[in-house]
mmCIF file of the N, C-alpha and C atoms, coordinates in Angstrom:
data_MODEL
# 
_entry.id   MODEL 
# 
loop_
_atom_site.group_PDB 
_atom_site.id 
_atom_site.type_symbol 
_atom_site.label_atom_id 
_atom_site.label_alt_id 
_atom_site.label_comp_id 
_atom_site.label_asym_id 
_atom_site.label_entity_id 
_atom_site.label_seq_id 
_atom_site.pdbx_PDB_ins_code 
_atom_site.Cartn_x 
_atom_site.Cartn_y 
_atom_site.Cartn_z 
_atom_site.occupancy 
_atom_site.B_iso_or_equiv 
_atom_site.pdbx_formal_charge 
_atom_site.auth_seq_id 
_atom_site.auth_comp_id 
_atom_site.auth_asym_id 
_atom_site.auth_atom_id 
_atom_site.pdbx_PDB_model_num 
ATOM 1   N N  . UNK A 1 1  ? 168.701 15.364 -92.046 1.00 0.00 ? 1  UNK A N  1 
ATOM 2   C CA . UNK A 1 1  ? 169.853 16.238 -91.915 1.00 0.00 ? 1  UNK A CA 1 
ATOM 3   C C  . UNK A 1 1  ? 169.417 17.500 -91.162 1.00 0.00 ? 1  UNK A C  1 
ATOM 4   N N  . UNK A 1 2  ? 170.314 17.998 -90.323 1.00 0.00 ? 2  UNK A N  1 
ATOM 5   C CA . UNK A 1 2  ? 170.034 19.185 -89.524 1.00 0.00 ? 2  UNK A CA 1 
ATOM 6   C C  . UNK A 1 2  ? 169.948 20.403 -90.437 1.00 0.00 ? 2  UNK A C  1 
ATOM 7   N N  . UNK A 1 3  ? 168.906 21.236 -90.317 1.00 0.00 ? 3  UNK A N  1 
ATOM 8   C CA . UNK A 1 3  ? 168.699 22.316 -91.290 1.00 0.00 ? 3  UNK A CA 1 
ATOM 9   C C  . UNK A 1 3  ? 169.645 23.511 -91.130 1.00 0.00 ? 3  UNK A C  1 
ATOM 10  N N  . UNK A 1 4  ? 170.362 23.615 -90.006 1.00 0.00 ? 4  UNK A N  1 
ATOM 11  C CA . UNK A 1 4  ? 171.190 24.796 -89.778 1.00 0.00 ? 4  UNK A CA 1 
ATOM 12  C C  . UNK A 1 4  ? 172.656 24.448 -89.899 1.00 0.00 ? 4  UNK A C  1 
ATOM 13  N N  . UNK A 1 5  ? 173.398 25.313 -90.532 1.00 0.00 ? 5  UNK A N  1 
ATOM 14  C CA . UNK A 1 5  ? 174.845 25.134 -90.554 1.00 0.00 ? 5  UNK A CA 1 
ATOM 15  C C  . UNK A 1 5  ? 175.411 25.729 -89.273 1.00 0.00 ? 5  UNK A C  1 
ATOM 16  N N  . UNK A 1 6  ? 176.658 25.557 -89.050 1.00 0.00 ? 6  UNK A N  1 
ATOM 17  C CA . UNK A 1 6  ? 177.292 26.096 -87.854 1.00 0.00 ? 6  UNK A CA 1 
ATOM 18  C C  . UNK A 1 6  ? 177.231 27.621 -87.861 1.00 0.00 ? 6  UNK A C  1 
ATOM 19  N N  . UNK A 1 7  ? 177.416 28.238 -89.008 1.00 0.00 ? 7  UNK A N  1 
ATOM 20  C CA . UNK A 1 7  ? 177.352 29.701 -89.106 1.00 0.00 ? 7  UNK A CA 1 
ATOM 21  C C  . UNK A 1 7  ? 175.949 30.201 -88.766 1.00 0.00 ? 7  UNK A C  1 
ATOM 22  N N  . UNK A 1 8  ? 174.930 29.500 -89.251 1.00 0.00 ? 8  UNK A N  1 
ATOM 23  C CA . UNK A 1 8  ? 173.555 29.901 -88.938 1.00 0.00 ? 8  UNK A CA 1 
ATOM 24  C C  . UNK A 1 8  ? 173.262 29.756 -87.456 1.00 0.00 ? 8  UNK A C  1 
ATOM 25  N N  . UNK A 1 9  ? 173.775 28.713 -86.856 1.00 0.00 ? 9  UNK A N  1 
ATOM 26  C CA . UNK A 1 9  ? 173.564 28.515 -85.426 1.00 0.00 ? 9  UNK A CA 1 
ATOM 27  C C  . UNK A 1 9  ? 174.230 29.625 -84.627 1.00 0.00 ? 9  UNK A C  1 
ATOM 28  N N  . UNK A 1 10 ? 175.450 29.995 -85.004 1.00 0.00 ? 10 UNK A N  1 
ATOM 29  C CA . UNK A 1 10 ? 176.146 31.079 -84.306 1.00 0.00 ? 10 UNK A CA 1 
ATOM 30  C C  . UNK A 1 10 ? 175.404 32.399 -84.481 1.00 0.00 ? 10 UNK A C  1 
ATOM 31  N N  . UNK A 1 11 ? 174.913 32.653 -85.689 1.00 0.00 ? 11 UNK A N  1 
ATOM 32  C CA . UNK A 1 11 ? 174.181 33.881 -85.943 1.00 0.00 ? 11 UNK A CA 1 
ATOM 33  C C  . UNK A 1 11 ? 172.880 33.914 -85.137 1.00 0.00 ? 11 UNK A C  1 
ATOM 34  N N  . UNK A 1 12 ? 172.173 32.812 -85.077 1.00 0.00 ? 12 UNK A N  1 
ATOM 35  C CA . UNK A 1 12 ? 170.929 32.752 -84.300 1.00 0.00 ? 12 UNK A CA 1 
ATOM 36  C C  . UNK A 1 12 ? 171.214 32.951 -82.815 1.00 0.00 ? 12 UNK A C  1 
ATOM 37  N N  . UNK A 1 13 ? 172.287 32.365 -82.333 1.00 0.00 ? 13 UNK A N  1 
ATOM 38  C CA . UNK A 1 13 ? 172.640 32.533 -80.920 1.00 0.00 ? 13 UNK A CA 1 
ATOM 39  C C  . UNK A 1 13 ? 173.026 33.981 -80.631 1.00 0.00 ? 13 UNK A C  1 
ATOM 40  N N  . UNK A 1 14 ? 173.776 34.595 -81.546 1.00 0.00 ? 14 UNK A N  1 
ATOM 41  C CA . UNK A 1 14 ? 174.160 35.994 -81.360 1.00 0.00 ? 14 UNK A CA 1 
ATOM 42  C C  . UNK A 1 14 ? 172.934 36.902 -81.356 1.00 0.00 ? 14 UNK A C  1 
ATOM 43  N N  . UNK A 1 15 ? 172.003 36.656 -82.262 1.00 0.00 ? 15 UNK A N  1 
ATOM 44  C CA . UNK A 1 15 ? 170.783 37.465 -82.305 1.00 0.00 ? 15 UNK A CA 1 
ATOM 45  C C  . UNK A 1 15 ? 169.954 37.260 -81.038 1.00 0.00 ? 15 UNK A C  1 
ATOM 46  N N  . UNK A 1 16 ? 169.918 36.050 -80.548 1.00 0.00 ? 16 UNK A N  1 
ATOM 47  C CA . UNK A 1 16 ? 169.187 35.766 -79.311 1.00 0.00 ? 16 UNK A CA 1 
ATOM 48  C C  . UNK A 1 16 ? 169.800 36.525 -78.142 1.00 0.00 ? 16 UNK A C  1 
ATOM 49  N N  . UNK A 1 17 ? 171.137 36.547 -78.083 1.00 0.00 ? 17 UNK A N  1 
ATOM 50  C CA . UNK A 1 17 ? 171.807 37.290 -77.010 1.00 0.00 ? 17 UNK A CA 1 
ATOM 51  C C  . UNK A 1 17 ? 171.537 38.786 -77.111 1.00 0.00 ? 17 UNK A C  1 
ATOM 52  N N  . UNK A 1 18 ? 171.546 39.312 -78.327 1.00 0.00 ? 18 UNK A N  1 
ATOM 53  C CA . UNK A 1 18 ? 171.281 40.736 -78.522 1.00 0.00 ? 18 UNK A CA 1 
ATOM 54  C C  . UNK A 1 18 ? 169.856 41.076 -78.085 1.00 0.00 ? 18 UNK A C  1 
ATOM 55  N N  . UNK A 1 19 ? 168.898 40.236 -78.459 1.00 0.00 ? 19 UNK A N  1 
ATOM 56  C CA . UNK A 1 19 ? 167.512 40.479 -78.057 1.00 0.00 ? 19 UNK A CA 1 
ATOM 57  C C  . UNK A 1 19 ? 167.349 40.404 -76.544 1.00 0.00 ? 19 UNK A C  1 
ATOM 58  N N  . UNK A 1 20 ? 168.051 39.466 -75.912 1.00 0.00 ? 20 UNK A N  1 
ATOM 59  C CA . UNK A 1 20 ? 167.978 39.352 -74.453 1.00 0.00 ? 20 UNK A CA 1 
ATOM 60  C C  . UNK A 1 20 ? 168.571 40.588 -73.792 1.00 0.00 ? 20 UNK A C  1 
ATOM 61  N N  . UNK A 1 21 ? 169.695 41.079 -74.333 1.00 0.00 ? 21 UNK A N  1 
ATOM 62  C CA . UNK A 1 21 ? 170.300 42.285 -73.769 1.00 0.00 ? 21 UNK A CA 1 
ATOM 63  C C  . UNK A 1 21 ? 169.382 43.485 -73.945 1.00 0.00 ? 21 UNK A C  1 
ATOM 64  N N  . UNK A 1 22 ? 168.751 43.591 -75.104 1.00 0.00 ? 22 UNK A N  1 
ATOM 65  C CA . UNK A 1 22 ? 167.824 44.700 -75.334 1.00 0.00 ? 22 UNK A CA 1 
ATOM 66  C C  . UNK A 1 22 ? 166.645 44.640 -74.376 1.00 0.00 ? 22 UNK A C  1 
ATOM 67  N N  . UNK A 1 23 ? 166.111 43.466 -74.144 1.00 0.00 ? 23 UNK A N  1 
ATOM 68  C CA . UNK A 1 23 ? 164.992 43.316 -73.207 1.00 0.00 ? 23 UNK A CA 1 
ATOM 69  C C  . UNK A 1 23 ? 165.417 43.711 -71.801 1.00 0.00 ? 23 UNK A C  1 
ATOM 70  N N  . UNK A 1 24 ? 166.629 43.314 -71.408 1.00 0.00 ? 24 UNK A N  1 
ATOM 71  C CA . UNK A 1 24 ? 167.145 43.652 -70.081 1.00 0.00 ? 24 UNK A CA 1 
ATOM 72  C C  . UNK A 1 24 ? 167.315 45.167 -69.958 1.00 0.00 ? 24 UNK A C  1 
ATOM 73  N N  . UNK A 1 25 ? 167.859 45.801 -70.999 1.00 0.00 ? 25 UNK A N  1 
ATOM 74  C CA . UNK A 1 25 ? 168.043 47.254 -70.968 1.00 0.00 ? 25 UNK A CA 1 
ATOM 75  C C  . UNK A 1 25 ? 166.704 47.975 -70.905 1.00 0.00 ? 25 UNK A C  1 
ATOM 76  N N  . UNK A 1 26 ? 165.707 47.506 -71.638 1.00 0.00 ? 26 UNK A N  1 
ATOM 77  C CA . UNK A 1 26 ? 164.378 48.130 -71.565 1.00 0.00 ? 26 UNK A CA 1 
ATOM 78  C C  . UNK A 1 26 ? 163.790 47.998 -70.164 1.00 0.00 ? 26 UNK A C  1 
ATOM 79  N N  . UNK A 1 27 ? 163.990 46.843 -69.547 1.00 0.00 ? 27 UNK A N  1 
ATOM 80  C CA . UNK A 1 27 ? 163.495 46.644 -68.185 1.00 0.00 ? 27 UNK A CA 1 
ATOM 81  C C  . UNK A 1 27 ? 164.187 47.603 -67.221 1.00 0.00 ? 27 UNK A C  1 
ATOM 82  N N  . UNK A 1 28 ? 165.492 47.776 -67.378 1.00 0.00 ? 28 UNK A N  1 
ATOM 83  C CA . UNK A 1 28 ? 166.223 48.716 -66.526 1.00 0.00 ? 28 UNK A CA 1 
ATOM 84  C C  . UNK A 1 28 ? 165.758 50.149 -66.761 1.00 0.00 ? 28 UNK A C  1 
ATOM 85  N N  . UNK A 1 29 ? 165.497 50.501 -68.018 1.00 0.00 ? 29 UNK A N  1 
ATOM 86  C CA . UNK A 1 29 ? 165.006 51.850 -68.315 1.00 0.00 ? 29 UNK A CA 1 
ATOM 87  C C  . UNK A 1 29 ? 163.647 52.095 -67.678 1.00 0.00 ? 29 UNK A C  1 
ATOM 88  N N  . UNK A 1 30 ? 162.769 51.103 -67.713 1.00 0.00 ? 30 UNK A N  1 
ATOM 89  C CA . UNK A 1 30 ? 161.456 51.258 -67.059 1.00 0.00 ? 30 UNK A CA 1 
ATOM 90  C C  . UNK A 1 30 ? 161.612 51.404 -65.555 1.00 0.00 ? 30 UNK A C  1 
ATOM 91  N N  . UNK A 1 31 ? 162.505 50.623 -64.957 1.00 0.00 ? 31 UNK A N  1 
ATOM 92  C CA . UNK A 1 31 ? 162.727 50.724 -63.511 1.00 0.00 ? 31 UNK A CA 1 
ATOM 93  C C  . UNK A 1 31 ? 163.297 52.094 -63.165 1.00 0.00 ? 31 UNK A C  1 
ATOM 94  N N  . UNK A 1 32 ? 164.234 52.579 -63.974 1.00 0.00 ? 32 UNK A N  1 
ATOM 95  C CA . UNK A 1 32 ? 164.815 53.903 -63.739 1.00 0.00 ? 32 UNK A CA 1 
ATOM 96  C C  . UNK A 1 32 ? 163.754 54.978 -63.859 1.00 0.00 ? 32 UNK A C  1 
ATOM 97  N N  . UNK A 1 33 ? 162.889 54.875 -64.861 1.00 0.00 ? 33 UNK A N  1 
ATOM 98  C CA . UNK A 1 33 ? 161.814 55.846 -65.029 1.00 0.00 ? 33 UNK A CA 1 
ATOM 99  C C  . UNK A 1 33 ? 160.899 55.855 -63.811 1.00 0.00 ? 33 UNK A C  1 
ATOM 100 N N  . UNK A 1 34 ? 160.543 54.667 -63.314 1.00 0.00 ? 34 UNK A N  1 
ATOM 101 C CA . UNK A 1 34 ? 159.655 54.597 -62.149 1.00 0.00 ? 34 UNK A CA 1 
ATOM 102 C C  . UNK A 1 34 ? 160.309 55.201 -60.916 1.00 0.00 ? 34 UNK A C  1 
ATOM 103 N N  . UNK A 1 35 ? 161.602 54.951 -60.729 1.00 0.00 ? 35 UNK A N  1 
ATOM 104 C CA . UNK A 1 35 ? 162.307 55.521 -59.581 1.00 0.00 ? 35 UNK A CA 1 
ATOM 105 C C  . UNK A 1 35 ? 162.369 57.038 -59.698 1.00 0.00 ? 35 UNK A C  1 
ATOM 106 N N  . UNK A 1 36 ? 162.672 57.548 -60.893 1.00 0.00 ? 36 UNK A N  1 
ATOM 107 C CA . UNK A 1 36 ? 162.707 58.999 -61.100 1.00 0.00 ? 36 UNK A CA 1 
ATOM 108 C C  . UNK A 1 36 ? 161.340 59.615 -60.839 1.00 0.00 ? 36 UNK A C  1 
ATOM 109 N N  . UNK A 1 37 ? 160.293 58.943 -61.280 1.00 0.00 ? 37 UNK A N  1 
ATOM 110 C CA . UNK A 1 37 ? 158.941 59.455 -61.070 1.00 0.00 ? 37 UNK A CA 1 
ATOM 111 C C  . UNK A 1 37 ? 158.608 59.548 -59.584 1.00 0.00 ? 37 UNK A C  1 
ATOM 112 N N  . UNK A 1 38 ? 158.929 58.506 -58.836 1.00 0.00 ? 38 UNK A N  1 
ATOM 113 C CA . UNK A 1 38 ? 158.642 58.500 -57.400 1.00 0.00 ? 38 UNK A CA 1 
ATOM 114 C C  . UNK A 1 38 ? 159.433 59.589 -56.696 1.00 0.00 ? 38 UNK A C  1 
ATOM 115 N N  . UNK A 1 39 ? 160.709 59.739 -57.038 1.00 0.00 ? 39 UNK A N  1 
ATOM 116 C CA . UNK A 1 39 ? 161.533 60.782 -56.418 1.00 0.00 ? 39 UNK A CA 1 
ATOM 117 C C  . UNK A 1 39 ? 160.986 62.167 -56.766 1.00 0.00 ? 39 UNK A C  1 
ATOM 118 N N  . UNK A 1 40 ? 160.595 62.372 -58.011 1.00 0.00 ? 40 UNK A N  1 
ATOM 119 C CA . UNK A 1 40 ? 160.062 63.677 -58.417 1.00 0.00 ? 40 UNK A CA 1 
ATOM 120 C C  . UNK A 1 40 ? 158.773 64.011 -57.667 1.00 0.00 ? 40 UNK A C  1 
ATOM 121 N N  . UNK A 1 41 ? 157.908 63.032 -57.494 1.00 0.00 ? 41 UNK A N  1 
ATOM 122 C CA . UNK A 1 41 ? 156.657 63.272 -56.763 1.00 0.00 ? 41 UNK A CA 1 
ATOM 123 C C  . UNK A 1 41 ? 156.947 63.606 -55.300 1.00 0.00 ? 41 UNK A C  1 
ATOM 124 N N  . UNK A 1 42 ? 157.848 62.860 -54.688 1.00 0.00 ? 42 UNK A N  1 
ATOM 125 C CA . UNK A 1 42 ? 158.181 63.126 -53.285 1.00 0.00 ? 42 UNK A CA 1 
ATOM 126 C C  . UNK A 1 42 ? 158.831 64.495 -53.107 1.00 0.00 ? 42 UNK A C  1 
ATOM 127 N N  . UNK A 1 43 ? 159.751 64.845 -53.986 1.00 0.00 ? 43 UNK A N  1 
ATOM 128 C CA . UNK A 1 43 ? 160.428 66.138 -53.883 1.00 0.00 ? 43 UNK A CA 1 
ATOM 129 C C  . UNK A 1 43 ? 159.448 67.278 -54.110 1.00 0.00 ? 43 UNK A C  1 
ATOM 130 N N  . UNK A 1 44 ? 158.609 67.174 -55.127 1.00 0.00 ? 44 UNK A N  1 
ATOM 131 C CA . UNK A 1 44 ? 157.670 68.262 -55.401 1.00 0.00 ? 44 UNK A CA 1 
ATOM 132 C C  . UNK A 1 44 ? 156.652 68.421 -54.274 1.00 0.00 ? 44 UNK A C  1 
ATOM 133 N N  . UNK A 1 45 ? 156.195 67.312 -53.719 1.00 0.00 ? 45 UNK A N  1 
ATOM 134 C CA . UNK A 1 45 ? 155.259 67.384 -52.595 1.00 0.00 ? 45 UNK A CA 1 
ATOM 135 C C  . UNK A 1 45 ? 155.933 68.023 -51.380 1.00 0.00 ? 45 UNK A C  1 
ATOM 136 N N  . UNK A 1 46 ? 157.165 67.631 -51.114 1.00 0.00 ? 46 UNK A N  1 
ATOM 137 C CA . UNK A 1 46 ? 157.895 68.197 -49.981 1.00 0.00 ? 46 UNK A CA 1 
ATOM 138 C C  . UNK A 1 46 ? 158.129 69.692 -50.165 1.00 0.00 ? 46 UNK A C  1 
ATOM 139 N N  . UNK A 1 47 ? 158.523 70.101 -51.363 1.00 0.00 ? 47 UNK A N  1 
ATOM 140 C CA . UNK A 1 47 ? 158.757 71.526 -51.606 1.00 0.00 ? 47 UNK A CA 1 
ATOM 141 C C  . UNK A 1 47 ? 157.477 72.339 -51.463 1.00 0.00 ? 47 UNK A C  1 
ATOM 142 N N  . UNK A 1 48 ? 156.381 71.804 -51.954 1.00 0.00 ? 48 UNK A N  1 
ATOM 143 C CA . UNK A 1 48 ? 155.102 72.502 -51.811 1.00 0.00 ? 48 UNK A CA 1 
ATOM 144 C C  . UNK A 1 48 ? 154.726 72.660 -50.341 1.00 0.00 ? 48 UNK A C  1 
ATOM 145 N N  . UNK A 1 49 ? 154.855 71.574 -49.587 1.00 0.00 ? 49 UNK A N  1 
ATOM 146 C CA . UNK A 1 49 ? 154.522 71.620 -48.163 1.00 0.00 ? 49 UNK A CA 1 
ATOM 147 C C  . UNK A 1 49 ? 155.418 72.612 -47.430 1.00 0.00 ? 49 UNK A C  1 
ATOM 148 N N  . UNK A 1 50 ? 156.723 72.543 -47.688 1.00 0.00 ? 50 UNK A N  1 
ATOM 149 C CA . UNK A 1 50 ? 157.649 73.445 -46.998 1.00 0.00 ? 50 UNK A CA 1 
ATOM 150 C C  . UNK A 1 50 ? 157.415 74.902 -47.386 1.00 0.00 ? 50 UNK A C  1 
ATOM 151 N N  . UNK A 1 51 ? 157.043 75.156 -48.642 1.00 0.00 ? 51 UNK A N  1 
ATOM 152 C CA . UNK A 1 51 ? 156.732 76.518 -49.068 1.00 0.00 ? 51 UNK A CA 1 
ATOM 153 C C  . UNK A 1 51 ? 155.506 77.046 -48.332 1.00 0.00 ? 51 UNK A C  1 
ATOM 154 N N  . UNK A 1 52 ? 154.471 76.223 -48.240 1.00 0.00 ? 52 UNK A N  1 
ATOM 155 C CA . UNK A 1 52 ? 153.258 76.661 -47.536 1.00 0.00 ? 52 UNK A CA 1 
ATOM 156 C C  . UNK A 1 52 ? 153.523 76.887 -46.049 1.00 0.00 ? 52 UNK A C  1 
ATOM 157 N N  . UNK A 1 53 ? 154.273 76.011 -45.428 1.00 0.00 ? 53 UNK A N  1 
ATOM 158 C CA . UNK A 1 53 ? 154.596 76.181 -44.003 1.00 0.00 ? 53 UNK A CA 1 
ATOM 159 C C  . UNK A 1 53 ? 155.465 77.424 -43.812 1.00 0.00 ? 53 UNK A C  1 
ATOM 160 N N  . UNK A 1 54 ? 156.440 77.623 -44.705 1.00 0.00 ? 54 UNK A N  1 
ATOM 161 C CA . UNK A 1 54 ? 157.293 78.806 -44.602 1.00 0.00 ? 54 UNK A CA 1 
ATOM 162 C C  . UNK A 1 54 ? 156.519 80.096 -44.766 1.00 0.00 ? 54 UNK A C  1 
ATOM 163 N N  . UNK A 1 55 ? 155.572 80.111 -45.703 1.00 0.00 ? 55 UNK A N  1 
ATOM 164 C CA . UNK A 1 55 ? 154.746 81.309 -45.877 1.00 0.00 ? 55 UNK A CA 1 
ATOM 165 C C  . UNK A 1 55 ? 153.907 81.580 -44.633 1.00 0.00 ? 55 UNK A C  1 
ATOM 166 N N  . UNK A 1 56 ? 153.428 80.531 -44.002 1.00 0.00 ? 56 UNK A N  1 
ATOM 167 C CA . UNK A 1 56 ? 152.611 80.691 -42.803 1.00 0.00 ? 56 UNK A CA 1 
ATOM 168 C C  . UNK A 1 56 ? 153.460 81.187 -41.638 1.00 0.00 ? 56 UNK A C  1 
ATOM 169 N N  . UNK A 1 57 ? 154.675 80.669 -41.498 1.00 0.00 ? 57 UNK A N  1 
ATOM 170 C CA . UNK A 1 57 ? 155.511 81.018 -40.340 1.00 0.00 ? 57 UNK A CA 1 
ATOM 171 C C  . UNK A 1 57 ? 156.142 82.398 -40.510 1.00 0.00 ? 57 UNK A C  1 
ATOM 172 N N  . UNK A 1 58 ? 156.825 82.623 -41.648 1.00 0.00 ? 58 UNK A N  1 
ATOM 173 C CA . UNK A 1 58 ? 157.634 83.834 -41.787 1.00 0.00 ? 58 UNK A CA 1 
ATOM 174 C C  . UNK A 1 58 ? 156.885 85.007 -42.389 1.00 0.00 ? 58 UNK A C  1 
ATOM 175 N N  . UNK A 1 59 ? 155.910 84.767 -43.227 1.00 0.00 ? 59 UNK A N  1 
ATOM 176 C CA . UNK A 1 59 ? 155.199 85.866 -43.873 1.00 0.00 ? 59 UNK A CA 1 
ATOM 177 C C  . UNK A 1 59 ? 153.787 86.062 -43.340 1.00 0.00 ? 59 UNK A C  1 
ATOM 178 N N  . UNK A 1 60 ? 153.371 85.214 -42.429 1.00 0.00 ? 60 UNK A N  1 
ATOM 179 C CA . UNK A 1 60 ? 152.018 85.247 -41.860 1.00 0.00 ? 60 UNK A CA 1 
ATOM 180 C C  . UNK A 1 60 ? 150.948 85.220 -42.948 1.00 0.00 ? 60 UNK A C  1 
ATOM 181 N N  . UNK A 1 61 ? 151.208 84.442 -43.990 1.00 0.00 ? 61 UNK A N  1 
ATOM 182 C CA . UNK A 1 61 ? 150.217 84.244 -45.050 1.00 0.00 ? 61 UNK A CA 1 
ATOM 183 C C  . UNK A 1 61 ? 149.693 82.816 -44.910 1.00 0.00 ? 61 UNK A C  1 
ATOM 184 N N  . UNK A 1 62 ? 148.509 82.673 -44.333 1.00 0.00 ? 62 UNK A N  1 
ATOM 185 C CA . UNK A 1 62 ? 147.941 81.344 -44.163 1.00 0.00 ? 62 UNK A CA 1 
ATOM 186 C C  . UNK A 1 62 ? 146.755 81.180 -45.111 1.00 0.00 ? 62 UNK A C  1 
ATOM 187 N N  . UNK A 1 63 ? 146.267 79.970 -45.263 1.00 0.00 ? 63 UNK A N  1 
ATOM 188 C CA . UNK A 1 63 ? 145.160 79.741 -46.207 1.00 0.00 ? 63 UNK A CA 1 
ATOM 189 C C  . UNK A 1 63 ? 143.915 80.577 -45.901 1.00 0.00 ? 63 UNK A C  1 
ATOM 190 N N  . UNK A 1 64 ? 143.644 80.780 -44.634 1.00 0.00 ? 64 UNK A N  1 
ATOM 191 C CA . UNK A 1 64 ? 142.466 81.578 -44.288 1.00 0.00 ? 64 UNK A CA 1 
ATOM 192 C C  . UNK A 1 64 ? 142.633 83.019 -44.747 1.00 0.00 ? 64 UNK A C  1 
ATOM 193 N N  . UNK A 1 65 ? 143.815 83.587 -44.592 1.00 0.00 ? 65 UNK A N  1 
ATOM 194 C CA . UNK A 1 65 ? 144.071 84.956 -45.045 1.00 0.00 ? 65 UNK A CA 1 
ATOM 195 C C  . UNK A 1 65 ? 143.963 85.056 -46.565 1.00 0.00 ? 65 UNK A C  1 
ATOM 196 N N  . UNK A 1 66 ? 144.450 84.057 -47.253 1.00 0.00 ? 66 UNK A N  1 
ATOM 197 C CA . UNK A 1 66 ? 144.362 84.054 -48.718 1.00 0.00 ? 66 UNK A CA 1 
ATOM 198 C C  . UNK A 1 66 ? 142.902 83.967 -49.155 1.00 0.00 ? 66 UNK A C  1 
ATOM 199 N N  . UNK A 1 67 ? 142.138 83.104 -48.496 1.00 0.00 ? 67 UNK A N  1 
ATOM 200 C CA . UNK A 1 67 ? 140.726 82.952 -48.849 1.00 0.00 ? 67 UNK A CA 1 
ATOM 201 C C  . UNK A 1 67 ? 139.955 84.251 -48.589 1.00 0.00 ? 67 UNK A C  1 
ATOM 202 N N  . UNK A 1 68 ? 140.255 84.906 -47.481 1.00 0.00 ? 68 UNK A N  1 
ATOM 203 C CA . UNK A 1 68 ? 139.600 86.189 -47.186 1.00 0.00 ? 68 UNK A CA 1 
ATOM 204 C C  . UNK A 1 68 ? 139.999 87.252 -48.199 1.00 0.00 ? 68 UNK A C  1 
ATOM 205 N N  . UNK A 1 69 ? 141.261 87.244 -48.643 1.00 0.00 ? 69 UNK A N  1 
ATOM 206 C CA . UNK A 1 69 ? 141.721 88.201 -49.642 1.00 0.00 ? 69 UNK A CA 1 
ATOM 207 C C  . UNK A 1 69 ? 141.015 87.972 -50.976 1.00 0.00 ? 69 UNK A C  1 
ATOM 208 N N  . UNK A 1 70 ? 140.833 86.688 -51.336 1.00 0.00 ? 70 UNK A N  1 
ATOM 209 C CA . UNK A 1 70 ? 140.141 86.384 -52.596 1.00 0.00 ? 70 UNK A CA 1 
ATOM 210 C C  . UNK A 1 70 ? 138.695 86.851 -52.542 1.00 0.00 ? 70 UNK A C  1 
ATOM 211 N N  . UNK A 1 71 ? 138.034 86.620 -51.416 1.00 0.00 ? 71 UNK A N  1 
ATOM 212 C CA . UNK A 1 71 ? 136.617 87.017 -51.290 1.00 0.00 ? 71 UNK A CA 1 
ATOM 213 C C  . UNK A 1 71 ? 136.458 88.507 -51.006 1.00 0.00 ? 71 UNK A C  1 
ATOM 214 N N  . UNK A 1 72 ? 137.550 89.226 -50.745 1.00 0.00 ? 72 UNK A N  1 
ATOM 215 C CA . UNK A 1 72 ? 137.486 90.671 -50.543 1.00 0.00 ? 72 UNK A CA 1 
ATOM 216 C C  . UNK A 1 72 ? 137.108 91.089 -49.147 1.00 0.00 ? 72 UNK A C  1 
ATOM 217 N N  . UNK A 1 73 ? 137.400 90.248 -48.168 1.00 0.00 ? 73 UNK A N  1 
ATOM 218 C CA . UNK A 1 73 ? 137.059 90.620 -46.786 1.00 0.00 ? 73 UNK A CA 1 
ATOM 219 C C  . UNK A 1 73 ? 138.244 91.264 -46.096 1.00 0.00 ? 73 UNK A C  1 
# 
């Protein structure tokens, strides 16, 4: 005789679907996290570069001037 009743089979199928949905959502959350991380790294790198270039162009503060200021020359 089959060990599961119809109600047990429906419950097992429902639980299986819920677990599959949870796994899919976790996968999407990981993908979203990775995309956010990549965007954050690119944006922060770009802002740093643009800040340094802007300081060099408009304020005439370049790395050599900063290094000389630190060493007291």
